[in-house]
C-alpha positions as CSV (number, residue, x, y, z in Angstrom):
1,M,0.0,0.0,0.0
2,I,1.4,3.7,-0.8
3,K,0.6,5.7,2.1
4,V,-1.0,8.7,1.6
5,F,-1.3,12.1,3.9
6,L,-3.8,14.8,3.6
7,V,-3.6,18.6,4.6
8,E,-6.2,20.6,3.7
9,D,-7.9,23.8,5.9
10,E,-11.1,23.9,4.4
11,F,-12.9,21.1,6.2
12,V,-15.6,20.5,3.4
13,I,-12.9,20.1,0.9
14,R,-11.0,17.9,3.2
15,K,-13.6,15.7,3.7
16,A,-15.0,15.4,-0.2
17,I,-11.2,14.2,-0.9
18,K,-11.3,11.6,1.8
19,H,-14.7,10.0,1.4
20,T,-14.7,10.2,-2.5
21,I,-11.8,8.0,-2.9
22,N,-11.8,4.0,-2.4
23,W,-8.1,4.4,-1.0
24,E,-7.9,0.7,-0.1
25,Q,-9.4,-0.6,-3.4
26,E,-7.2,1.9,-5.5
27,G,-3.6,0.8,-3.6
28,F,-3.6,3.5,-1.2
29,E,-3.8,3.7,2.6
30,L,-4.9,7.6,4.0
31,V,-2.6,7.3,6.8
32,G,-3.7,10.4,8.4
33,E,-5.3,13.9,7.8
34,A,-4.6,17.7,9.0
35,G,-6.3,21.6,8.5
36,D,-2.7,23.1,8.8
37,G,0.7,22.7,8.2
38,E,2.0,23.4,11.7
39,V,-0.5,20.2,13.3
40,A,0.3,18.4,10.1
41,Y,4.4,18.4,10.2
42,P,4.6,16.3,13.4
43,K,2.1,13.5,12.3
44,I,4.0,13.3,8.8
45,L,7.0,12.6,10.7
46,S,5.5,10.0,12.7
47,T,3.4,8.2,10.2
48,K,6.4,8.7,7.0
49,P,3.6,8.8,4.3
50,D,4.6,8.0,0.9
51,V,3.1,11.0,-0.7
52,L,1.9,14.0,0.8
53,L,-1.3,15.8,-0.7
54,T,-1.4,19.8,0.6
55,D,-3.1,22.8,-0.2
56,I,-1.0,26.0,-0.1
57,R,-2.6,28.8,1.8
58,M,-3.4,27.4,5.2
59,P,-3.0,29.3,8.6
60,F,0.1,28.9,11.0
61,M,1.9,27.3,8.4
62,D,1.4,27.3,4.7
63,G,1.9,24.4,2.5
64,L,4.8,25.5,0.6
65,E,6.8,26.0,4.1
66,L,5.2,22.3,5.3
67,S,6.5,21.0,1.8
68,R,10.0,22.3,2.5
69,L,10.2,21.3,6.0
70,V,9.1,17.8,5.1
71,K,11.6,17.4,2.0
72,E,14.3,18.3,4.2
73,S,13.2,15.0,6.6
74,L,11.9,12.6,4.0
75,P,13.5,13.7,1.0
76,D,11.8,10.9,-1.3
77,I,8.5,11.5,-0.3
78,R,6.0,12.5,-3.4
79,I,4.8,15.9,-2.9
80,L,1.2,16.9,-4.9
81,I,0.0,20.5,-4.2
82,I,-3.6,21.6,-4.7
83,S,-4.1,25.1,-4.8
84,G,-7.1,27.5,-5.8
85,Y,-4.6,30.2,-6.8
86,D,-2.9,30.1,-10.5
87,D,0.3,32.2,-9.3
88,F,3.4,31.7,-11.1
89,E,5.5,32.5,-8.2
90,Y,3.7,29.7,-6.0
91,A,4.8,27.4,-8.9
92,K,8.2,28.3,-9.0
93,Q,8.6,28.1,-5.2
94,A,7.0,24.4,-5.6
95,I,9.1,23.2,-8.1
96,S,12.1,24.7,-6.3
97,I,11.3,22.7,-3.3
98,G,10.7,19.6,-5.3
99,V,6.8,19.1,-5.5
100,E,5.6,16.5,-8.1
101,E,2.7,18.3,-9.2
102,Y,0.7,21.7,-8.9
103,L,-3.0,20.9,-9.2
104,M,-5.9,23.5,-9.4
105,K,-9.1,23.5,-7.7
106,P,-11.6,22.5,-8.3
107,I,-10.1,19.1,-9.2
108,T,-11.8,15.8,-10.0
109,E,-11.5,12.8,-8.7
110,E,-10.6,10.9,-11.8
111,T,-7.5,13.6,-12.3
112,L,-6.5,13.2,-8.6
113,L,-6.5,9.6,-8.8
114,K,-4.6,10.2,-12.0
115,E,-1.8,12.1,-10.5
116,L,-1.6,9.6,-7.4
117,N,-1.5,6.8,-9.4
118,K,1.5,8.5,-11.6
119,A,3.1,9.3,-7.8
120,A,2.7,5.7,-6.5
121,D,4.4,4.3,-10.0
122,S,7.3,6.4,-9.6
123,I,7.4,5.1,-5.8
124,R,7.1,1.6,-7.1
125,D,9.8,2.0,-9.8
126,E,12.1,3.6,-7.5
127,N,11.6,0.8,-5.0
128,M,11.9,-2.1,-7.5
129,A,15.2,-0.2,-8.9
130,K,16.7,0.0,-5.4
131,L,15.5,-3.6,-4.5
132,A,17.5,-4.8,-7.8
133,R,20.4,-3.0,-7.1
134,E,20.5,-4.4,-3.7
135,T,20.0,-8.0,-4.7
136,Y,22.4,-7.4,-7.7
137,K,25.2,-6.1,-5.0
138,K,24.4,-9.4,-2.9
139,E,24.9,-11.5,-6.2
140,R,28.1,-9.8,-7.0
141,Q,30.1,-9.8,-3.5
142,E,29.1,-13.3,-3.4
143,I,30.3,-14.3,-6.8
144,R,33.4,-11.7,-6.4
145,A,34.1,-13.5,-3.0
146,L,34.4,-16.8,-5.1
147,E,36.3,-15.4,-7.7
148,L,39.0,-13.8,-5.3
149,Q,39.2,-17.2,-3.5
150,K,40.0,-18.7,-6.6
151,F,42.3,-16.1,-7.8
152,F,44.4,-16.1,-4.9
153,R,44.7,-19.7,-4.6
154,D,45.7,-20.1,-8.2
155,M,48.6,-17.5,-7.9
156,L,49.5,-18.8,-4.7
157,D,50.1,-22.5,-6.0
158,G,51.7,-21.1,-8.9
159,R,48.4,-22.1,-11.4
160,V,48.8,-18.9,-13.3
161,N,51.3,-16.7,-14.9
162,V,52.0,-13.2,-14.3
163,Q,50.1,-11.9,-17.2
164,D,46.9,-13.8,-16.1
165,S,47.5,-12.8,-12.4
166,L,47.7,-8.7,-13.8
167,E,44.5,-9.2,-15.9
168,Q,42.7,-11.0,-13.3
169,G,43.6,-8.7,-10.9
170,R,42.1,-6.0,-12.9
171,E,39.0,-7.8,-13.6
172,L,38.4,-7.9,-9.9
173,G,39.5,-4.5,-9.2
174,I,42.5,-5.2,-7.1
175,D,46.1,-3.8,-8.0
176,I,48.7,-6.9,-7.1
177,I,51.8,-5.1,-8.7
178,A,54.4,-3.7,-6.1
179,P,58.2,-4.3,-5.8
180,W,58.0,-6.7,-2.8
181,Y,55.8,-9.0,-1.5
182,N,55.4,-11.3,1.3
183,I,52.3,-14.1,2.6
184,L,51.6,-14.5,5.8
185,L,49.3,-17.3,7.5
186,L,47.6,-17.0,10.5
187,Q,45.2,-19.3,12.4
188,I,43.2,-18.7,15.6
189,F,41.2,-20.8,17.8
190,P,39.9,-21.1,21.6
191,K,42.7,-23.2,23.7
192,D,39.7,-25.2,25.1
193,L,38.3,-26.5,21.4
194,E,39.9,-28.7,19.0
195,Y,39.4,-27.5,15.5
196,G,40.4,-28.6,11.7
197,L,37.5,-30.8,10.6
198,L,34.3,-29.5,9.5
199,E,32.7,-29.2,12.6
200,S,35.4,-26.7,13.9
201,Y,33.7,-24.1,11.5
202,S,32.4,-22.8,14.6
203,K,30.9,-19.2,15.4
204,A,33.3,-18.6,17.9
205,R,36.3,-19.1,15.6
206,E,34.2,-17.0,13.0
207,E,34.0,-14.1,15.6
208,L,37.7,-14.2,15.9
209,N,38.5,-14.4,12.3
210,A,36.1,-11.4,11.6
211,A,37.8,-9.3,14.5
212,V,41.3,-10.3,12.9
213,R,40.2,-9.5,9.5
214,K,38.7,-6.2,10.6
215,K,42.2,-5.1,12.1
216,I,44.3,-6.1,9.4
217,E,42.5,-6.1,6.2
218,N,41.9,-2.6,6.2
219,M,45.8,-2.0,6.5
220,P,47.1,-0.2,3.0
221,C,48.7,-3.3,0.6
222,V,47.3,-6.0,2.2
223,Y,44.9,-8.7,0.2
224,L,43.3,-11.3,2.5
225,Y,41.5,-14.6,1.9
226,E,40.5,-17.4,4.1
227,Q,41.7,-21.3,3.3
228,P,40.0,-24.2,4.4
229,G,40.4,-25.0,8.4
230,G,40.0,-21.3,9.0
231,I,43.1,-20.0,8.0
232,L,43.6,-16.5,6.8
233,C,46.3,-15.7,4.3
234,F,47.5,-12.3,3.7
235,I,49.5,-11.0,1.0
236,E,51.2,-8.3,1.6
237,M,52.7,-5.7,-0.6
238,A,55.4,-2.6,-0.1
239,D,57.8,-0.4,-2.0
240,S,60.5,-1.8,-0.3
241,M,62.4,-4.8,1.8
242,E,62.0,-1.9,4.9
243,A,58.2,-1.2,4.4
244,L,57.6,-4.8,3.9
245,Q,59.0,-5.6,7.5
246,S,57.7,-2.5,9.2
247,Q,54.0,-3.8,7.8
248,E,54.8,-7.5,9.3
249,S,55.9,-5.7,12.4
250,Q,52.4,-4.0,12.4
251,S,50.7,-6.8,11.6
252,I,52.1,-8.8,14.5
253,E,51.9,-6.0,16.9
254,E,47.9,-5.4,15.9
255,L,47.5,-9.3,16.3
256,R,49.1,-9.9,19.8
257,A,47.3,-6.4,21.2
258,Y,43.9,-8.3,20.1
259,M,44.9,-11.4,21.7
260,E,46.2,-9.6,25.1
261,D,42.0,-9.5,25.6
262,H,41.6,-13.0,24.9
263,M,43.4,-15.0,26.8
264,D,41.4,-17.9,26.1
265,V,42.6,-17.9,22.7
266,K,45.7,-19.0,20.8
267,Y,47.4,-18.3,17.6
268,F,49.9,-19.2,15.3
269,L,51.3,-16.8,12.8
270,A,53.8,-18.2,9.8
271,I,55.9,-15.0,7.9
272,G,57.3,-16.2,4.5
273,K,60.0,-15.1,2.4
274,P,60.2,-11.5,0.8
275,V,60.1,-11.6,-2.8
276,E,60.2,-9.2,-5.7
277,R,58.3,-10.9,-8.1
278,I,54.9,-12.2,-9.0
279,R,55.6,-15.0,-10.1
280,D,57.8,-15.7,-7.0
281,M,54.5,-15.2,-4.9
282,D,54.4,-19.5,-4.6
283,Q,57.8,-19.4,-3.0
284,S,56.9,-17.0,-0.3
285,Y,53.8,-18.9,0.3
286,N,55.5,-22.4,0.3
287,A,58.3,-21.1,2.7
288,A,55.2,-19.8,5.2
289,S,53.4,-23.1,4.9
290,R,56.8,-25.1,5.8
291,R,57.3,-23.0,9.1
292,F,53.5,-22.9,9.7
293,A,53.8,-26.6,9.8
294,E,55.6,-26.4,12.9
295,R,52.7,-25.4,14.9
296,Y,51.3,-28.9,15.3
297,L,54.5,-29.1,17.5
298,S,53.9,-26.2,19.7
299,D,51.5,-25.6,22.9
300,D,50.9,-22.3,22.5
301,S,50.6,-19.1,20.4
302,K,53.4,-18.3,18.4
303,V,54.9,-16.7,15.1
304,F,57.2,-18.4,13.1
305,Y,59.5,-16.7,10.1
306,A,60.8,-18.6,7.1
307,Q,64.1,-19.7,7.0
308,N,65.2,-17.4,4.4
309,G,68.6,-16.1,6.1
310,S,66.9,-13.1,7.2
311,E,67.6,-12.0,11.1
312,R,65.0,-13.7,13.6
313,P,63.9,-11.2,15.8
314,E,65.9,-11.9,19.1
315,G,64.9,-14.5,21.3
316,E,63.1,-16.3,18.7
317,K,64.0,-19.7,17.7
318,S,62.9,-22.1,15.0
319,H,61.4,-25.3,16.4
320,L,64.1,-26.9,14.5
321,E,67.1,-25.6,16.8
322,K,65.4,-27.0,19.9
323,K,66.7,-30.5,20.0
324,I,64.6,-32.7,22.4
325,S,66.8,-35.7,23.9
326,I,64.5,-38.9,24.8
327,D,65.2,-42.0,26.8
328,Y,63.3,-44.2,24.6
329,H,62.9,-46.5,27.8
330,K,61.0,-44.2,29.3
331,L,58.9,-43.2,26.5
332,N,55.2,-42.5,27.4
333,I,53.2,-42.4,23.7
334,G,50.3,-41.0,25.4
335,K,52.1,-37.9,26.5
336,I,54.9,-37.3,23.8
337,E,53.7,-38.9,20.7
338,Q,50.0,-38.8,20.9
339,K,50.1,-34.8,21.8
340,Y,51.3,-33.9,18.7
341,M,50.4,-36.6,16.2
342,M,46.5,-36.2,16.9
343,N,47.1,-32.6,16.5
344,F,48.1,-32.7,13.1
345,L,45.6,-36.0,12.0
346,R,43.3,-33.6,13.2
347,N,44.3,-30.5,11.4
348,G,47.1,-31.1,9.1
349,S,47.0,-31.2,5.2
350,V,48.4,-33.4,3.1
351,T,50.8,-30.6,1.3
352,E,51.7,-29.8,5.4
353,I,52.7,-33.8,5.6
354,Q,56.5,-33.7,4.7
355,G,57.3,-30.5,6.5
356,F,55.5,-32.2,9.7
357,V,57.5,-35.1,9.7
358,A,61.0,-33.4,9.1
359,D,60.0,-31.1,12.2
360,Y,59.3,-34.0,14.0
361,F,62.3,-35.7,13.3
362,D,64.7,-33.0,14.0
363,S,62.9,-32.0,17.2
364,I,64.1,-35.3,18.3
365,D,68.0,-35.8,19.7
366,E,69.8,-37.6,16.6
367,E,71.6,-39.8,18.9
368,S,68.6,-41.2,20.3
369,L,67.3,-41.8,16.7
370,L,70.2,-44.2,16.1
371,S,68.4,-46.7,18.3
372,L,66.5,-48.8,15.8
373,P,64.0,-49.8,19.0
374,L,63.1,-46.2,19.4
375,R,62.4,-45.7,15.8
376,Q,60.0,-48.7,15.9
377,Y,58.5,-47.6,19.2
378,I,57.6,-43.6,17.8
379,I,56.7,-45.7,14.2
380,M,54.2,-47.9,16.3
381,G,53.0,-44.6,18.3
382,A,52.1,-43.3,15.5
383,V,50.1,-46.0,14.1
384,I,48.2,-46.0,17.6
385,C,47.4,-42.5,16.8
386,A,46.1,-42.9,13.1
387,I,43.8,-45.7,14.7
388,S,42.6,-43.8,17.2
389,F,42.3,-40.9,15.5
390,L,39.9,-42.4,12.3
391,G,38.0,-44.1,15.0
392,S,36.9,-40.8,16.9
393,I,35.3,-39.3,13.3
394,N,33.6,-42.5,13.3
395,V,35.3,-44.6,10.4
396,P,34.0,-48.1,10.5
397,Q,36.4,-50.4,12.3
398,E,36.8,-52.9,9.2
399,A,37.8,-49.9,7.2
400,I,40.5,-48.8,9.8
401,D,41.9,-52.8,9.6
402,A,41.9,-52.6,6.0
403,R,43.7,-49.0,5.7
404,M,45.9,-49.9,8.8
405,N,47.2,-53.5,8.7
406,D,49.8,-52.9,6.5
407,F,51.2,-50.5,8.6
408,Q,51.1,-52.5,11.7
409,N,52.9,-55.4,9.6
410,A,55.7,-53.1,8.3
411,L,57.8,-52.3,11.2
412,S,60.9,-54.3,9.6
413,S,60.4,-51.5,6.9
414,V,62.1,-48.9,9.2
415,G,65.8,-50.0,9.0
416,S,67.1,-46.4,8.8
417,I,65.8,-43.0,9.9
418,E,65.3,-42.3,6.6
419,E,63.1,-45.1,5.9
420,A,61.2,-44.2,9.3
421,R,60.1,-40.7,8.0
422,D,59.0,-42.4,4.9
423,Y,56.9,-44.7,6.5
424,M,55.6,-42.0,8.3
425,E,54.8,-39.9,5.6
426,R,53.0,-42.8,3.9
427,L,50.9,-43.2,7.0
428,L,49.9,-39.8,7.4
429,T,48.7,-39.6,4.0
430,E,46.8,-42.7,4.1
431,A,44.9,-41.4,7.3
432,I,44.5,-37.8,6.1
433,S,43.0,-39.5,2.8
434,V,40.4,-41.1,4.9
435,R,39.7,-38.2,7.4
436,N,39.0,-35.5,4.0
437,K,36.6,-38.5,2.6
438,V,34.7,-38.6,5.8
439,A,34.8,-34.4,5.6
440,D,33.5,-34.3,2.2
441,K,30.6,-36.4,3.3
442,R,30.2,-33.9,6.1
443,Y,30.2,-31.4,3.3
444,T,27.5,-33.2,1.7
445,R,25.7,-33.4,5.2
446,V,26.3,-29.3,5.7
447,I,24.9,-28.5,2.5
448,D,21.7,-31.0,2.8
449,E,21.1,-29.0,6.2
450,A,21.2,-25.8,4.5
451,R,18.8,-27.0,1.5
452,V,16.6,-28.1,4.4
453,Y,17.0,-24.6,6.1
454,I,16.3,-22.7,3.2
455,Q,13.4,-24.8,2.4
456,E,11.7,-23.9,5.5
457,N,12.8,-20.1,5.2
458,Y,12.6,-19.2,2.1
459,N,9.5,-17.1,2.7
460,N,11.6,-15.0,5.3
461,E,12.7,-11.8,3.6
462,D,15.7,-11.5,5.7
463,I,17.2,-14.8,4.7
464,S,20.6,-14.6,4.1
465,L,24.2,-16.0,3.4
466,H,25.0,-15.4,6.8
467,S,22.1,-16.5,8.3
468,V,22.1,-20.2,6.5
469,A,25.7,-20.2,7.1
470,S,25.3,-19.7,10.8
471,N,22.6,-22.0,11.1
472,V,24.9,-25.2,10.1
473,N,27.8,-23.9,11.6
474,V,30.0,-22.9,8.9
475,S,32.0,-19.4,8.4
476,P,29.8,-17.5,5.6
477,N,33.0,-17.5,3.2
478,H,33.7,-21.2,3.5
479,F,29.7,-22.0,3.3
480,S,29.8,-20.0,0.0
481,M,32.7,-21.7,-1.6
482,V,31.5,-25.3,-0.3
483,F,28.0,-24.7,-1.3
484,K,28.8,-23.7,-4.9
485,Q,31.1,-26.4,-5.6
486,E,28.6,-29.1,-4.0
487,T,25.0,-27.3,-5.9
488,G,27.2,-25.8,-9.0
489,E,25.2,-22.7,-7.9
490,T,25.8,-19.6,-5.7
491,F,23.5,-19.2,-2.5
492,I,21.7,-16.4,-4.3
493,E,20.8,-18.5,-7.4
494,Y,19.5,-21.4,-5.6
495,L,17.7,-19.3,-3.0
496,T,15.6,-17.5,-6.1
497,K,15.2,-21.2,-7.7
498,I,13.4,-22.2,-4.6
499,R,11.4,-19.2,-4.6
500,M,10.4,-19.3,-8.4
501,E,9.4,-23.1,-7.9
502,K,7.0,-22.2,-4.9
503,A,6.0,-19.0,-6.5
504,R,4.7,-21.3,-9.8
505,E,3.2,-23.9,-7.9
506,L,0.9,-21.0,-5.7
507,L,-0.1,-19.4,-9.3
508,L,-1.2,-22.6,-10.6
509,C,-2.7,-24.2,-7.6
510,T,-4.7,-21.2,-5.5
511,S,-6.6,-18.6,-6.7
512,M,-3.9,-15.8,-4.4
513,K,-3.0,-12.4,-6.2
514,T,0.1,-11.9,-7.3
515,S,1.0,-9.5,-4.6
516,E,-0.1,-12.4,-2.4
517,V,2.0,-15.0,-3.7
518,G,5.0,-12.7,-3.8
519,F,4.7,-12.0,-0.2
520,E,4.1,-16.0,0.8
521,V,7.6,-16.7,-1.2
522,G,9.6,-14.1,0.7
523,Y,9.0,-10.8,-1.6
524,R,7.1,-8.1,0.3
525,D,7.1,-5.8,-2.7
526,P,4.9,-7.2,-5.1
527,H,6.3,-5.2,-7.9
528,Y,9.9,-6.3,-7.3
529,F,8.3,-10.0,-7.4
530,S,7.3,-9.3,-10.5
531,Y,10.2,-8.2,-11.7
532,I,12.3,-11.0,-10.6
533,F,9.7,-13.8,-11.6
534,K,9.7,-12.4,-15.3
535,K,13.2,-12.2,-15.4
536,T,13.9,-15.9,-14.2
537,Q,10.9,-17.3,-16.0
538,G,10.5,-15.2,-19.1
539,L,6.7,-14.3,-17.8
540,S,4.9,-11.8,-15.4
541,P,3.3,-14.1,-13.0
542,K,-0.3,-13.1,-14.8
543,E,1.0,-14.1,-18.0
544,Y,2.4,-17.2,-16.4
545,R,-0.9,-18.2,-14.8
546,K,-2.9,-17.5,-18.2
547,T,-0.8,-19.4,-20.0
548,Q,-0.4,-22.2,-17.8
549,R,-4.4,-22.5,-17.5
550,D,-5.1,-21.8,-21.4
551,Q,-2.6,-25.0,-22.2
552,D,-4.4,-27.0,-19.5
553,K,-7.6,-26.4,-20.6
554,E,-6.5,-27.0,-24.6
555,Q,-5.4,-30.5,-23.1
556,K,-8.7,-31.3,-21.3
557,Q,-10.4,-30.3,-24.7
């Protein structure tokens, strides 16, 4: 309904306008009336009408002054002036204020309705355009986020050449040209929660990541994207090595300052090696990833610096520099082995296995590793951890036995340290492969849950990517990526498809008005519903209903 407010000092004329028009039938709602501008003004601010219908000459406050004040407070309102004075000066002032029409008394019902409908059509067209812009913006935001994810992922994996990187960057509206680059990897999570598999994408971590993104991503020359596992990847650019190091220091300080207020949170930050070419960014990323793998061997928050010959901040040592001497006669797998191994099995990726195993073995005193019984004991502990882990994620026992029996029976293959490392790499690769297959099934379940939620809430105007992601306990960025991978459609495309399916059903199976159908499928503006329906179905709702019913009649004959 288009809301109208009437201001007229002559009671007879006001009563005639009020009672002559069938407001509701014509698609209007008369939300208030007054005899002068002074009384009308606060009522107009309270009711916020779409159209103001007012006389000019009135006591206390005339129509022009009222129109001026109302336009300042409600700039989108349409104002129709009805005057008994054919005065050019009045009309000139009305135009300067932004009045839509200057109508002369006496005015017929037909003329008044014509002008009201013209104003109403203008309001509806503007509202529809605004909704279309908002929907397009949401669609583009989702699509752009997916495109950015792919762009950064491909660039850091070395899948695109320099020319393609520059061209794709321009298309996405980002400038990646700089003299120096570096990659930072960050992972944050509450100390008392275990993250890494799909269920770890909790609201708690999303809030943590969102807070950090807000602090860091607005820094100049920093681009960010989120990797699976809640890992934030920062691409930093600078004009010099010194400027790059300054940015890195600022990022670290921002992070540490945030963490001081969150003692229940731990974080890991890996800083890659600076490079001068876009084509070498994958080297910076790989260097950061190599050090990042050490987080599985750390008990508390830590900043890792890539081994690139640059000077590490005073007091900072690599885990590789901290040798642990182990008396294998006193070795307790539950305390030493299980802790780090289980952490990696939960959170690690296949690309990190080699680095993790190297760090794991290098952290043990080399003299201790010369003992074959110790090597066998470590490997057996790794097998036990893998079996225990797979059981914890509900892998059937027969499947575990089929996967792990060969490893349990192959202890004789660890005659040397190198063979032991190779054995552990193969073991972890197998276990993580099984984990990822389980995770893929969980992704399917998450998408199924999301589909159910959308089916049950598609008629809610406020349903959004964020609300659905929150309901299935996944970060919006990750949910958007997984949803597109699983369904082949963006969230907006899928939601619109569901709404249109329901709309077609209601148009054919009920006698509901088009506006009522739109309301039932989540569109509060009937004109916007018609616009979306025609855009996606090729016909307006009325045309669709008529065409389908005509076809039904022909088939029955």
